[in-house]
N, C-alpha and C positions, 0 to 999 in steps of 0.2 A: 642590899646596900645601895643607897642613892648615889647616882653619878653626879659629877659636876663639882664645882667649887663650894666649900662649906659657907654657910651664911655668916656675914660679919657680925650680925646681932643674933646671938644664940637663943634669945628669948624675947617675947613681946615686952617684958618689963625693962630689959636693957635698952631696947629700941626706944621705948616711951621716955625713958630718962634722957636719952640723947636728944630726942625731939623736943622735950620740955626745955632742955638747956638752950637750944637754938632760940626758942621763943622768948626766953628770959633775957638772953644776951643781945638779941637783935631788936632794934626799934621797929615798932609795928609797921611804919611806913616803908620798911625795907624787907618785909617778909615776902619771900617767893619760894616756890617749890624747888627751883634750881638752887637757891641759896640754902635751903634746908639740905638738899643733897650734898652740897659742898661742905656744909657744917658736919654732916655725918660721914664725910670722906668716902662717898659712894657716887656712882654715876646716876644721873637723873632717871634713866630707864631702870636701873636697879631699884631705886626708890619706888617707882611705879610697880615693879614686880613684887616688892614686899607687900604692897597693897592688894595684890592678887592672892596672897597666901592668907588662908582663913585666920590663923593665929595672930597675924600682924594687921589685918584689915582695919580694925577699929582705930589703931594708932595713926595709920596713914589717912584714913577717912577724916578724923578729927583735925589732923594737920592741914589737909586740903581745905576743910571748912574754915579754919582760922585764916589761911592765906586768902581764900575767896572773900571772906568777910572784910578783910583789910582792903582789898581792891574795891569792894562795894562802898565802903565808907569813904575811901579816897575819891571815888567817882562822884559821890554826893557833894563832897567838899569842893573839888577842883574841876570835875567834869572833863578830864583829859582823855584824849583818844587812846592813849596807851593803856589806860585802865579798861576801856571798852574792849580793846584787842585782847587783853589778858582774860577778861570775863568771858569772851567768846570761846577762848580755849578751855574754859571751865564748863562749856556747854550752852552758854547763853546764845540766843538767836536774835537777829536783827531783821525781823520780817513782820509784815502786816498780813492779817488774814481778812479777806473780804467775803462776806456772804451776800449772795445775790439771789433774789427770788423773782421769778417771772410768772405772770398769769396770762391767760388768754390761749389762743390757739395759733398754730403755725400752719400756713398753707404753702405747700410746695407745688409749683407747676413747671412743667417743661415747655419751653417755647415751641410754638407751632408755626 
């Protein structure tokens, strides 16, 4: 018998219905993972934990992608730093990679 509190959403289908309702009722420019958690009446970390369960993984993955996509579209339209911050929380990185190639020889001498 598993320990701990029973899941609020007893099946992936019930969770998916609730997730879909959030996206239908909420304007796209207001979609957030925290907003989704609030609409589901669960804690943000509980929402993330659902995504770690195999049977709920796809529902949470799709929800994250929808929210991620909304931030990307907003960034293209408005270019706000808040969108950049949110996308970094989705794993985006703000770095440059520089490749440097040298040729020739290196001579090291000790002073005498």
